[in-house]
Each structure stands twice: as C-alpha cells, then as structure tokens.
PDB file of N, CA, C and O in Angstrom:
ATOM      1  N   UNK A   1     184.283 160.166 102.762  1.00  0.00           N
ATOM      2  CA  UNK A   1     185.264 160.774 102.182  1.00  0.00           C
ATOM      3  C   UNK A   1     184.834 160.889 100.596  1.00  0.00           C
ATOM      4  O   UNK A   1     185.037 161.939  99.986  1.00  0.00           O
ATOM      5  N   UNK A   2     184.333 159.946 100.076  1.00  0.00           N
ATOM      6  CA  UNK A   2     183.785 159.894  98.777  1.00  0.00           C
ATOM      7  C   UNK A   2     182.436 160.731  98.710  1.00  0.00           C
ATOM      8  O   UNK A   2     182.190 161.506  97.786  1.00  0.00           O
ATOM      9  N   UNK A   3     181.731 160.535  99.604  1.00  0.00           N
ATOM     10  CA  UNK A   3     180.310 161.315  99.654  1.00  0.00           C
ATOM     11  C   UNK A   3     180.388 162.742  99.876  1.00  0.00           C
ATOM     12  O   UNK A   3     179.626 163.515  99.294  1.00  0.00           O
ATOM     13  N   UNK A   4     181.337 163.152 100.749  1.00  0.00           N
ATOM     14  CA  UNK A   4     181.406 164.544 101.107  1.00  0.00           C
ATOM     15  C   UNK A   4     182.827 165.007 101.170  1.00  0.00           C
ATOM     16  O   UNK A   4     183.370 164.963 102.274  1.00  0.00           O
ATOM     17  N   UNK A   5     183.435 165.400 100.249  1.00  0.00           N
ATOM     18  CA  UNK A   5     184.783 165.964 100.230  1.00  0.00           C
ATOM     19  C   UNK A   5     185.095 167.086 101.342  1.00  0.00           C
ATOM     20  O   UNK A   5     186.175 167.162 101.927  1.00  0.00           O
ATOM     21  N   UNK A   6     184.006 167.944 101.552  1.00  0.00           N
ATOM     22  CA  UNK A   6     183.877 169.022 102.211  1.00  0.00           C
ATOM     23  C   UNK A   6     183.926 168.512 103.938  1.00  0.00           C
ATOM     24  O   UNK A   6     184.680 169.000 104.780  1.00  0.00           O
ATOM     25  N   UNK A   7     183.088 167.604 104.135  1.00  0.00           N
ATOM     26  CA  UNK A   7     182.941 166.885 105.452  1.00  0.00           C
ATOM     27  C   UNK A   7     184.318 166.188 105.879  1.00  0.00           C
ATOM     28  O   UNK A   7     184.777 166.205 107.021  1.00  0.00           O
ATOM     29  N   UNK A   8     184.888 165.582 104.778  1.00  0.00           N
ATOM     30  CA  UNK A   8     186.028 164.877 105.157  1.00  0.00           C
ATOM     31  C   UNK A   8     187.151 165.886 105.466  1.00  0.00           C
ATOM     32  O   UNK A   8     187.904 165.702 106.423  1.00  0.00           O
ATOM     33  N   UNK A   9     187.257 166.946 104.657  1.00  0.00           N
ATOM     34  CA  UNK A   9     188.449 168.040 104.880  1.00  0.00           C
ATOM     35  C   UNK A   9     188.170 168.536 106.343  1.00  0.00           C
ATOM     36  O   UNK A   9     189.145 168.547 107.095  1.00  0.00           O
ATOM     37  N   UNK A  10     186.778 169.009 106.914  1.00  0.00           N
ATOM     38  CA  UNK A  10     186.460 169.472 108.094  1.00  0.00           C
ATOM     39  C   UNK A  10     186.703 168.472 109.118  1.00  0.00           C
ATOM     40  O   UNK A  10     187.089 168.855 110.223  1.00  0.00           O
ATOM     41  N   UNK A  11     186.526 167.244 108.886  1.00  0.00           N
ATOM     42  CA  UNK A  11     187.084 166.165 110.122  1.00  0.00           C
ATOM     43  C   UNK A  11     188.550 166.200 110.275  1.00  0.00           C
ATOM     44  O   UNK A  11     189.069 166.287 111.388  1.00  0.00           O
ATOM     45  N   UNK A  12     189.227 166.134 109.183  1.00  0.00           N
ATOM     46  CA  UNK A  12     190.778 166.055 109.269  1.00  0.00           C
ATOM     47  C   UNK A  12     191.352 167.327 109.665  1.00  0.00           C
ATOM     48  O   UNK A  12     192.484 167.359 110.147  1.00  0.00           O
ATOM     49  N   UNK A  13     190.665 168.371 109.499  1.00  0.00           N
ATOM     50  CA  UNK A  13     191.105 169.624 109.875  1.00  0.00           C
ATOM     51  C   UNK A  13     190.662 170.203 111.267  1.00  0.00           C
ATOM     52  O   UNK A  13     190.947 171.342 111.637  1.00  0.00           O
ATOM     53  N   UNK A  14     189.880 169.228 112.053  1.00  0.00           N
ATOM     54  CA  UNK A  14     189.296 169.455 113.370  1.00  0.00           C
ATOM     55  C   UNK A  14     190.343 169.281 114.343  1.00  0.00           C
ATOM     56  O   UNK A  14     191.173 168.375 114.275  1.00  0.00           O
ATOM     57  N   UNK A  15     190.299 170.186 115.284  1.00  0.00           N
ATOM     58  CA  UNK A  15     191.422 169.918 116.480  1.00  0.00           C
ATOM     59  C   UNK A  15     191.586 168.592 117.099  1.00  0.00           C
ATOM     60  O   UNK A  15     192.677 168.062 117.311  1.00  0.00           O
ATOM     61  N   UNK A  16     190.312 168.035 117.405  1.00  0.00           N
ATOM     62  CA  UNK A  16     190.083 166.953 118.194  1.00  0.00           C
ATOM     63  C   UNK A  16     190.258 165.657 117.335  1.00  0.00           C
ATOM     64  O   UNK A  16     191.096 164.800 117.612  1.00  0.00           O
ATOM     65  N   UNK A  17     189.337 165.575 116.189  1.00  0.00           N
ATOM     66  CA  UNK A  17     189.127 164.477 115.443  1.00  0.00           C
ATOM     67  C   UNK A  17     190.259 164.247 114.341  1.00  0.00           C
ATOM     68  O   UNK A  17     190.501 163.155 113.826  1.00  0.00           O
ATOM     69  N   UNK A  18     190.857 165.339 114.084  1.00  0.00           N
ATOM     70  CA  UNK A  18     192.042 165.265 112.941  1.00  0.00           C
ATOM     71  C   UNK A  18     193.213 164.297 113.446  1.00  0.00           C
ATOM     72  O   UNK A  18     193.554 163.273 112.853  1.00  0.00           O
ATOM     73  N   UNK A  19     193.722 164.734 114.520  1.00  0.00           N
ATOM     74  CA  UNK A  19     194.940 163.818 114.859  1.00  0.00           C
ATOM     75  C   UNK A  19     194.560 162.384 114.854  1.00  0.00           C
ATOM     76  O   UNK A  19     195.189 161.535 114.222  1.00  0.00           O
ATOM     77  N   UNK A  20     193.604 162.159 115.513  1.00  0.00           N
ATOM     78  CA  UNK A  20     193.004 160.645 115.668  1.00  0.00           C
ATOM     79  C   UNK A  20     192.802 160.152 114.217  1.00  0.00           C
ATOM     80  O   UNK A  20     193.342 159.083 113.935  1.00  0.00           O
ATOM     81  N   UNK A  21     192.258 160.644 113.482  1.00  0.00           N
ATOM     82  CA  UNK A  21     191.906 160.109 112.067  1.00  0.00           C
ATOM     83  C   UNK A  21     193.313 159.868 111.351  1.00  0.00           C
ATOM     84  O   UNK A  21     193.604 158.783 110.847  1.00  0.00           O
ATOM     85  N   UNK A  22     194.195 161.024 111.352  1.00  0.00           N
ATOM     86  CA  UNK A  22     195.346 161.064 110.711  1.00  0.00           C
ATOM     87  C   UNK A  22     196.125 159.753 111.311  1.00  0.00           C
ATOM     88  O   UNK A  22     196.535 158.956 110.467  1.00  0.00           O
ATOM     89  N   UNK A  23     196.331 159.499 112.498  1.00  0.00           N
ATOM     90  CA  UNK A  23     196.777 158.555 113.329  1.00  0.00           C
ATOM     91  C   UNK A  23     196.458 157.059 112.642  1.00  0.00           C
ATOM     92  O   UNK A  23     197.254 156.161 112.370  1.00  0.00           O
ATOM     93  N   UNK A  24     195.176 157.109 112.480  1.00  0.00           N
ATOM     94  CA  UNK A  24     194.499 155.893 112.114  1.00  0.00           C
ATOM     95  C   UNK A  24     194.871 155.556 110.691  1.00  0.00           C
ATOM     96  O   UNK A  24     195.291 154.459 110.322  1.00  0.00           O
ATOM     97  N   UNK A  25     194.689 156.529 109.995  1.00  0.00           N
ATOM     98  CA  UNK A  25     195.202 156.389 108.326  1.00  0.00           C
ATOM     99  C   UNK A  25     196.543 156.004 108.286  1.00  0.00           C
ATOM    100  O   UNK A  25     196.934 155.135 107.507  1.00  0.00           O
ATOM    101  N   UNK A  26     197.343 156.642 109.140  1.00  0.00           N
ATOM    102  CA  UNK A  26     198.860 156.310 108.748  1.00  0.00           C
ATOM    103  C   UNK A  26     199.248 154.987 109.577  1.00  0.00           C
ATOM    104  O   UNK A  26     199.940 154.145 109.004  1.00  0.00           O
ATOM    105  N   UNK A  27     198.879 154.794 110.749  1.00  0.00           N
ATOM    106  CA  UNK A  27     199.410 153.560 111.473  1.00  0.00           C
ATOM    107  C   UNK A  27     198.506 152.584 111.558  1.00  0.00           C
ATOM    108  O   UNK A  27     198.961 151.457 111.754  1.00  0.00           O
ATOM    109  N   UNK A  28     197.028 152.739 111.437  1.00  0.00           N
ATOM    110  CA  UNK A  28     196.038 151.945 111.734  1.00  0.00           C
ATOM    111  C   UNK A  28     196.111 151.562 113.201  1.00  0.00           C
ATOM    112  O   UNK A  28     196.047 150.365 113.483  1.00  0.00           O
ATOM    113  N   UNK A  29     196.252 152.550 114.248  1.00  0.00           N
ATOM    114  CA  UNK A  29     196.449 152.374 115.449  1.00  0.00           C
ATOM    115  C   UNK A  29     195.778 153.799 116.206  1.00  0.00           C
ATOM    116  O   UNK A  29     195.701 154.907 115.674  1.00  0.00           O
ATOM    117  N   UNK A  30     195.387 153.484 117.396  1.00  0.00           N
ATOM    118  CA  UNK A  30     194.923 154.664 118.168  1.00  0.00           C
ATOM    119  C   UNK A  30     195.920 154.841 119.488  1.00  0.00           C
ATOM    120  O   UNK A  30     196.668 153.927 119.833  1.00  0.00           O
ATOM    121  N   UNK A  31     195.860 155.968 120.109  1.00  0.00           N
ATOM    122  CA  UNK A  31     196.530 156.272 121.362  1.00  0.00           C
ATOM    123  C   UNK A  31     195.952 155.612 122.405  1.00  0.00           C
ATOM    124  O   UNK A  31     194.742 155.386 122.389  1.00  0.00           O
ATOM    125  N   UNK A  32     196.777 155.211 123.475  1.00  0.00           N
ATOM    126  CA  UNK A  32     196.078 154.650 124.757  1.00  0.00           C
ATOM    127  C   UNK A  32     195.207 155.630 125.453  1.00  0.00           C
ATOM    128  O   UNK A  32     194.422 155.127 126.256  1.00  0.00           O
ATOM    129  N   UNK A  33     195.170 157.040 125.307  1.00  0.00           N
ATOM    130  CA  UNK A  33     194.081 157.840 125.627  1.00  0.00           C
ATOM    131  C   UNK A  33     192.859 157.708 125.016  1.00  0.00           C
ATOM    132  O   UNK A  33     191.825 157.794 125.678  1.00  0.00           O
ATOM    133  N   UNK A  34     192.851 157.470 123.591  1.00  0.00           N
ATOM    134  CA  UNK A  34     191.795 157.448 122.790  1.00  0.00           C
ATOM    135  C   UNK A  34     191.149 156.097 123.027  1.00  0.00           C
ATOM    136  O   UNK A  34     189.928 155.983 122.919  1.00  0.00           O
ATOM    137  N   UNK A  35     191.977 154.997 123.367  1.00  0.00           N
ATOM    138  CA  UNK A  35     191.472 153.790 123.654  1.00  0.00           C
ATOM    139  C   UNK A  35     190.619 153.704 124.898  1.00  0.00           C
ATOM    140  O   UNK A  35     189.595 153.022 124.924  1.00  0.00           O
ATOM    141  N   UNK A  36     191.032 154.367 125.876  1.00  0.00           N
ATOM    142  CA  UNK A  36     190.771 154.244 127.146  1.00  0.00           C
ATOM    143  C   UNK A  36     189.290 154.924 127.105  1.00  0.00           C
ATOM    144  O   UNK A  36     188.317 154.241 127.423  1.00  0.00           O
ATOM    145  N   UNK A  37     189.124 156.416 126.669  1.00  0.00           N
ATOM    146  CA  UNK A  37     187.990 157.068 126.355  1.00  0.00           C
ATOM    147  C   UNK A  37     186.930 156.329 125.486  1.00  0.00           C
ATOM    148  O   UNK A  37     185.741 156.397 125.800  1.00  0.00           O
ATOM    149  N   UNK A  38     187.339 155.632 124.410  1.00  0.00           N
ATOM    150  CA  UNK A  38     186.490 154.856 123.522  1.00  0.00           C
ATOM    151  C   UNK A  38     185.768 153.841 124.384  1.00  0.00           C
ATOM    152  O   UNK A  38     184.541 153.742 124.407  1.00  0.00           O
ATOM    153  N   UNK A  39     186.676 153.024 125.158  1.00  0.00           N
ATOM    154  CA  UNK A  39     186.014 151.964 125.825  1.00  0.00           C
ATOM    155  C   UNK A  39     185.076 152.362 126.839  1.00  0.00           C
ATOM    156  O   UNK A  39     184.010 151.761 126.967  1.00  0.00           O
ATOM    157  N   UNK A  40     185.448 153.482 127.678  1.00  0.00           N
ATOM    158  CA  UNK A  40     184.449 153.865 128.551  1.00  0.00           C
ATOM    159  C   UNK A  40     183.141 154.529 127.950  1.00  0.00           C
ATOM    160  O   UNK A  40     182.073 154.546 128.563  1.00  0.00           O
ATOM    161  N   UNK A  41     183.310 155.019 126.817  1.00  0.00           N
ATOM    162  CA  UNK A  41     181.908 155.579 126.176  1.00  0.00           C
ATOM    163  C   UNK A  41     181.277 154.463 125.518  1.00  0.00           C
ATOM    164  O   UNK A  41     180.067 154.627 125.360  1.00  0.00           O
ATOM    165  N   UNK A  42     181.753 153.355 125.080  1.00  0.00           N
ATOM    166  CA  UNK A  42     181.231 152.185 124.582  1.00  0.00           C
ATOM    167  C   UNK A  42     180.458 151.513 125.702  1.00  0.00           C
ATOM    168  O   UNK A  42     179.312 151.110 125.506  1.00  0.00           O
ATOM    169  N   UNK A  43     181.051 151.389 126.843  1.00  0.00           N
ATOM    170  CA  UNK A  43     180.377 150.758 128.003  1.00  0.00           C
ATOM    171  C   UNK A  43     179.322 151.643 128.452  1.00  0.00           C
ATOM    172  O   UNK A  43     178.257 151.127 128.794  1.00  0.00           O
ATOM    173  N   UNK A  44     179.450 152.794 128.496  1.00  0.00           N
ATOM    174  CA  UNK A  44     178.415 153.573 129.117  1.00  0.00           C
ATOM    175  C   UNK A  44     177.336 153.682 128.050  1.00  0.00           C
ATOM    176  O   UNK A  44     176.191 153.645 128.499  1.00  0.00           O
ATOM    177  N   UNK A  45     177.444 153.794 126.878  1.00  0.00           N
ATOM    178  CA  UNK A  45     176.243 153.989 125.888  1.00  0.00           C
ATOM    179  C   UNK A  45     175.538 152.658 125.933  1.00  0.00           C
ATOM    180  O   UNK A  45     174.311 152.617 126.020  1.00  0.00           O
ATOM    181  N   UNK A  46     176.272 151.574 125.877  1.00  0.00           N
ATOM    182  CA  UNK A  46     175.629 150.330 126.031  1.00  0.00           C
ATOM    183  C   UNK A  46     174.867 149.859 127.338  1.00  0.00           C
ATOM    184  O   UNK A  46     173.964 149.023 127.314  1.00  0.00           O
ATOM    185  N   UNK A  47     175.297 150.442 128.399  1.00  0.00           N
ATOM    186  CA  UNK A  47     174.691 150.218 129.672  1.00  0.00           C
ATOM    187  C   UNK A  47     173.351 151.198 129.733  1.00  0.00           C
ATOM    188  O   UNK A  47     172.298 150.893 130.292  1.00  0.00           O
ATOM    189  N   UNK A  48     173.604 152.362 129.080  1.00  0.00           N
ATOM    190  CA  UNK A  48     172.219 153.127 129.278  1.00  0.00           C
ATOM    191  C   UNK A  48     171.268 152.446 128.325  1.00  0.00           C
ATOM    192  O   UNK A  48     170.140 152.216 128.761  1.00  0.00           O
ATOM    193  N   UNK A  49     171.596 152.038 126.916  1.00  0.00           N
ATOM    194  CA  UNK A  49     170.581 151.332 126.279  1.00  0.00           C
ATOM    195  C   UNK A  49     170.177 150.178 126.848  1.00  0.00           C
ATOM    196  O   UNK A  49     168.957 150.032 126.783  1.00  0.00           O
ATOM    197  N   UNK A  50     170.838 149.195 127.452  1.00  0.00           N
ATOM    198  CA  UNK A  50     170.342 147.966 128.090  1.00  0.00           C
ATOM    199  C   UNK A  50     169.314 148.439 129.114  1.00  0.00           C
ATOM    200  O   UNK A  50     168.195 147.925 129.121  1.00  0.00           O
ATOM    201  N   UNK A  51     169.616 149.308 129.898  1.00  0.00           N
ATOM    202  CA  UNK A  51     168.738 149.882 130.857  1.00  0.00           C
ATOM    203  C   UNK A  51     167.496 150.451 130.642  1.00  0.00           C
ATOM    204  O   UNK A  51     166.585 150.437 131.469  1.00  0.00           O
ATOM    205  N   UNK A  52     167.437 151.042 129.341  1.00  0.00           N
ATOM    206  CA  UNK A  52     166.417 151.773 128.719  1.00  0.00           C
ATOM    207  C   UNK A  52     165.308 150.588 128.094  1.00  0.00           C
ATOM    208  O   UNK A  52     164.112 150.553 128.379  1.00  0.00           O
ATOM    209  N   UNK A  53     165.946 149.737 127.270  1.00  0.00           N
ATOM    210  CA  UNK A  53     165.258 148.887 126.559  1.00  0.00           C
ATOM    211  C   UNK A  53     164.338 147.951 127.208  1.00  0.00           C
ATOM    212  O   UNK A  53     164.907 147.215 128.014  1.00  0.00           O
ATOM    213  N   UNK A  54     163.060 147.767 127.083  1.00  0.00           N
ATOM    214  CA  UNK A  54     162.088 147.098 127.728  1.00  0.00           C
ATOM    215  C   UNK A  54     162.081 145.552 127.717  1.00  0.00           C
ATOM    216  O   UNK A  54     161.749 144.879 128.693  1.00  0.00           O
ATOM    217  N   UNK A  55     162.489 145.033 126.485  1.00  0.00           N
ATOM    218  CA  UNK A  55     162.494 143.640 126.315  1.00  0.00           C
ATOM    219  C   UNK A  55     163.703 142.935 126.630  1.00  0.00           C
ATOM    220  O   UNK A  55     164.771 143.448 126.297  1.00  0.00           O
ATOM    221  N   UNK A  56     163.686 141.746 127.271  1.00  0.00           N
ATOM    222  CA  UNK A  56     164.667 141.013 127.848  1.00  0.00           C
ATOM    223  C   UNK A  56     165.548 140.586 126.759  1.00  0.00           C
ATOM    224  O   UNK A  56     166.749 140.831 126.875  1.00  0.00           O
ATOM    225  N   UNK A  57     165.019 139.843 125.478  1.00  0.00           N
ATOM    226  CA  UNK A  57     165.750 139.510 124.545  1.00  0.00           C
ATOM    227  C   UNK A  57     166.615 140.515 123.790  1.00  0.00           C
ATOM    228  O   UNK A  57     167.571 140.077 123.149  1.00  0.00           O
ATOM    229  N   UNK A  58     166.364 141.825 123.810  1.00  0.00           N
ATOM    230  CA  UNK A  58     166.811 142.894 123.293  1.00  0.00           C
ATOM    231  C   UNK A  58     168.186 143.253 124.143  1.00  0.00           C
ATOM    232  O   UNK A  58     169.277 143.484 123.623  1.00  0.00           O
ATOM    233  N   UNK A  59     167.926 143.251 125.437  1.00  0.00           N
ATOM    234  CA  UNK A  59     169.036 143.425 126.284  1.00  0.00           C
ATOM    235  C   UNK A  59     170.104 142.279 126.030  1.00  0.00           C
ATOM    236  O   UNK A  59     171.310 142.520 125.982  1.00  0.00           O
ATOM    237  N   UNK A  60     169.592 141.085 125.879  1.00  0.00           N
ATOM    238  CA  UNK A  60     170.703 139.834 125.698  1.00  0.00           C
ATOM    239  C   UNK A  60     171.532 140.214 124.409  1.00  0.00           C
ATOM    240  O   UNK A  60     172.754 140.073 124.363  1.00  0.00           O
ATOM    241  N   UNK A  61     170.722 140.742 123.291  1.00  0.00           N
ATOM    242  CA  UNK A  61     171.385 140.999 122.052  1.00  0.00           C
ATOM    243  C   UNK A  61     172.321 142.257 122.346  1.00  0.00           C
ATOM    244  O   UNK A  61     173.387 142.257 121.730  1.00  0.00           O
ATOM    245  N   UNK A  62     172.100 143.204 123.104  1.00  0.00           N
ATOM    246  CA  UNK A  62     172.818 144.553 123.335  1.00  0.00           C
ATOM    247  C   UNK A  62     174.099 143.784 124.106  1.00  0.00           C
ATOM    248  O   UNK A  62     175.217 144.091 123.693  1.00  0.00           O
ATOM    249  N   UNK A  63     174.024 142.938 125.049  1.00  0.00           N
ATOM    250  CA  UNK A  63     175.070 142.574 125.785  1.00  0.00           C
ATOM    251  C   UNK A  63     176.150 141.866 124.711  1.00  0.00           C
ATOM    252  O   UNK A  63     177.346 142.153 124.649  1.00  0.00           O
ATOM    253  N   UNK A  64     175.426 140.831 123.845  1.00  0.00           N
ATOM    254  CA  UNK A  64     176.230 140.393 122.961  1.00  0.00           C
ATOM    255  C   UNK A  64     177.157 141.305 122.101  1.00  0.00           C
ATOM    256  O   UNK A  64     178.343 141.053 121.888  1.00  0.00           O
ATOM    257  N   UNK A  65     176.391 142.548 121.566  1.00  0.00           N
ATOM    258  CA  UNK A  65     176.948 143.199 120.736  1.00  0.00           C
ATOM    259  C   UNK A  65     178.146 144.024 121.275  1.00  0.00           C
ATOM    260  O   UNK A  65     179.139 144.360 120.629  1.00  0.00           O
ATOM    261  N   UNK A  66     177.850 144.309 122.683  1.00  0.00           N
ATOM    262  CA  UNK A  66     178.881 144.999 123.586  1.00  0.00           C
ATOM    263  C   UNK A  66     180.243 144.129 123.868  1.00  0.00           C
ATOM    264  O   UNK A  66     181.387 144.554 124.033  1.00  0.00           O
ATOM    265  N   UNK A  67     179.829 142.963 123.871  1.00  0.00           N
ATOM    266  CA  UNK A  67     181.187 142.151 124.063  1.00  0.00           C
ATOM    267  C   UNK A  67     181.859 142.051 122.922  1.00  0.00           C
ATOM    268  O   UNK A  67     183.090 142.078 122.915  1.00  0.00           O
ATOM    269  N   UNK A  68     181.039 141.908 121.678  1.00  0.00           N
ATOM    270  CA  UNK A  68     181.837 141.819 120.264  1.00  0.00           C
ATOM    271  C   UNK A  68     182.537 143.031 120.039  1.00  0.00           C
ATOM    272  O   UNK A  68     183.709 142.970 119.670  1.00  0.00           O
ATOM    273  N   UNK A  69     181.925 144.229 120.227  1.00  0.00           N
ATOM    274  CA  UNK A  69     182.595 145.555 119.871  1.00  0.00           C
ATOM    275  C   UNK A  69     183.664 145.697 120.752  1.00  0.00           C
ATOM    276  O   UNK A  69     184.730 145.997 120.214  1.00  0.00           O
ATOM    277  N   UNK A  70     183.663 145.546 122.102  1.00  0.00           N
ATOM    278  CA  UNK A  70     184.756 145.713 123.251  1.00  0.00           C
ATOM    279  C   UNK A  70     185.865 144.875 122.913  1.00  0.00           C
ATOM    280  O   UNK A  70     186.979 145.341 123.153  1.00  0.00           O
ATOM    281  N   UNK A  71     185.778 143.536 122.318  1.00  0.00           N
ATOM    282  CA  UNK A  71     186.794 142.652 122.127  1.00  0.00           C
ATOM    283  C   UNK A  71     187.462 143.134 120.810  1.00  0.00           C
ATOM    284  O   UNK A  71     188.677 142.997 120.666  1.00  0.00           O
ATOM    285  N   UNK A  72     186.631 143.739 119.774  1.00  0.00           N
ATOM    286  CA  UNK A  72     187.451 144.392 118.659  1.00  0.00           C
ATOM    287  C   UNK A  72     188.203 145.574 119.112  1.00  0.00           C
ATOM    288  O   UNK A  72     189.416 145.634 118.914  1.00  0.00           O
ATOM    289  N   UNK A  73     187.575 146.498 119.696  1.00  0.00           N
ATOM    290  CA  UNK A  73     188.193 147.696 120.216  1.00  0.00           C
ATOM    291  C   UNK A  73     189.331 147.466 121.112  1.00  0.00           C
ATOM    292  O   UNK A  73     190.293 148.207 120.910  1.00  0.00           O
ATOM    293  N   UNK A  74     189.428 146.701 121.951  1.00  0.00           N
ATOM    294  CA  UNK A  74     190.613 146.442 122.921  1.00  0.00           C
ATOM    295  C   UNK A  74     191.607 145.917 122.222  1.00  0.00           C
ATOM    296  O   UNK A  74     192.740 146.112 122.662  1.00  0.00           O
ATOM    297  N   UNK A  75     191.449 145.120 120.961  1.00  0.00           N
ATOM    298  CA  UNK A  75     192.556 144.686 120.309  1.00  0.00           C
ATOM    299  C   UNK A  75     193.161 145.689 119.403  1.00  0.00           C
ATOM    300  O   UNK A  75     194.243 145.387 118.900  1.00  0.00           O
ATOM    301  N   UNK A  76     192.646 146.805 119.122  1.00  0.00           N
ATOM    302  CA  UNK A  76     193.279 147.778 118.372  1.00  0.00           C
ATOM    303  C   UNK A  76     194.823 147.959 118.839  1.00  0.00           C
ATOM    304  O   UNK A  76     195.165 147.979 120.021  1.00  0.00           O
ATOM    305  N   UNK A  77     195.623 148.075 117.837  1.00  0.00           N
ATOM    306  CA  UNK A  77     197.113 148.656 118.387  1.00  0.00           C
ATOM    307  C   UNK A  77     197.209 149.825 118.843  1.00  0.00           C
ATOM    308  O   UNK A  77     196.360 150.679 118.583  1.00  0.00           O
ATOM    309  N   UNK A  78     198.336 150.076 119.656  1.00  0.00           N
ATOM    310  CA  UNK A  78     198.356 151.364 120.482  1.00  0.00           C
ATOM    311  C   UNK A  78     199.746 152.002 120.009  1.00  0.00           C
ATOM    312  O   UNK A  78     200.832 151.429 119.918  1.00  0.00           O
ATOM    313  N   UNK A  79     199.446 153.274 119.746  1.00  0.00           N
ATOM    314  CA  UNK A  79     200.598 154.217 119.364  1.00  0.00           C
ATOM    315  C   UNK A  79     200.529 155.387 120.128  1.00  0.00           C
ATOM    316  O   UNK A  79     199.467 155.926 120.441  1.00  0.00           O
ATOM    317  N   UNK A  80     201.794 155.843 120.474  1.00  0.00           N
ATOM    318  CA  UNK A  80     202.030 157.082 121.203  1.00  0.00           C
ATOM    319  C   UNK A  80     202.818 158.056 120.353  1.00  0.00           C
ATOM    320  O   UNK A  80     203.752 157.766 119.606  1.00  0.00           O
ATOM    321  N   UNK A  81     202.241 159.399 120.604  1.00  0.00           N
ATOM    322  CA  UNK A  81     203.001 160.462 119.856  1.00  0.00           C
ATOM    323  C   UNK A  81     204.363 160.845 120.792  1.00  0.00           C
ATOM    324  O   UNK A  81     204.456 160.699 122.010  1.00  0.00           O
ATOM    325  N   UNK A  82     205.219 161.286 120.023  1.00  0.00           N
ATOM    326  CA  UNK A  82     206.346 161.587 120.636  1.00  0.00           C
ATOM    327  C   UNK A  82     206.367 163.269 120.686  1.00  0.00           C
ATOM    328  O   UNK A  82     206.178 163.929 119.664  1.00  0.00           O
ATOM    329  N   UNK A  83     206.579 163.786 121.792  1.00  0.00           N
ATOM    330  CA  UNK A  83     206.191 165.260 121.855  1.00  0.00           C
ATOM    331  C   UNK A  83     207.367 165.965 121.225  1.00  0.00           C
ATOM    332  O   UNK A  83     208.552 165.646 121.318  1.00  0.00           O
ATOM    333  N   UNK A  84     206.834 166.984 120.566  1.00  0.00           N
ATOM    334  CA  UNK A  84     207.583 167.776 119.542  1.00  0.00           C
ATOM    335  C   UNK A  84     208.255 167.125 118.374  1.00  0.00           C
ATOM    336  O   UNK A  84     209.295 167.612 117.930  1.00  0.00           O
ATOM    337  N   UNK A  85     207.800 166.211 117.929  1.00  0.00           N
ATOM    338  CA  UNK A  85     208.409 165.327 116.935  1.00  0.00           C
ATOM    339  C   UNK A  85     207.768 165.484 115.587  1.00  0.00           C
ATOM    340  O   UNK A  85     206.544 165.599 115.537  1.00  0.00           O
ATOM    341  N   UNK A  86     208.519 165.499 114.443  1.00  0.00           N
ATOM    342  CA  UNK A  86     208.002 165.907 113.239  1.00  0.00           C
ATOM    343  C   UNK A  86     206.840 164.815 112.783  1.00  0.00           C
ATOM    344  O   UNK A  86     205.904 165.212 112.090  1.00  0.00           O
ATOM    345  N   UNK A  87     206.915 163.615 113.137  1.00  0.00           N
ATOM    346  CA  UNK A  87     205.886 162.528 112.982  1.00  0.00           C
ATOM    347  C   UNK A  87     204.526 163.069 113.516  1.00  0.00           C
ATOM    348  O   UNK A  87     203.461 162.625 113.088  1.00  0.00           O
ATOM    349  N   UNK A  88     204.594 164.010 114.436  1.00  0.00           N
ATOM    350  CA  UNK A  88     203.316 164.323 115.056  1.00  0.00           C
ATOM    351  C   UNK A  88     202.533 165.386 114.391  1.00  0.00           C
ATOM    352  O   UNK A  88     201.374 165.714 114.642  1.00  0.00           O
ATOM    353  N   UNK A  89     203.471 165.956 113.360  1.00  0.00           N
ATOM    354  CA  UNK A  89     202.674 167.038 112.871  1.00  0.00           C
ATOM    355  C   UNK A  89     202.344 166.997 111.279  1.00  0.00           C
ATOM    356  O   UNK A  89     201.664 167.887 110.766  1.00  0.00           O
TER     357      UNK A  89
END
C-alpha cells in the first residue's frame, strides 16, 4: 500500500480480491469459501513443490513449512456475508 498506491487501489477495486481484502481489513477474518480454497491451494502448491524438489532435506523443510502455514491459516477467524446487507457493500 505504501510502495504503490496505484496497485493498492487496483487490488481493492478488483472484483475478486477487493471484497476479500476489505473483509480482512475490517474484520481480520475470511469467509469459509476463501478459507477452503486457500487451504486447497496451499496443499496443492506444497505437494507439487515437494514432488519436484530433488533433495530429501528440502522435502522435509517444505513439509514443516506446510504444517506451520496450514496451522496458521486454519486458525483464521471465519466471517460470512449477509445477502443484500449494507455491511457487504
């Protein structure tokens, strides 16, 4: 946000990222849908990385990083939007 106000404005006005970022800034929470998708993508990307990396010690480090990241991500608070409510807009 400080490094590029233009990029910050673009992200917050984006149809996909904007509501997620606004929800995070207002409530420090994500929706259940965002949490589920995020967890799936985290597991997918780490699984791919673990499969591609040739060294065993790197695979172990990636598994540890996966566990730490997922444990943090899963503990994020969940909030839901109310349909057609002023709080959502």
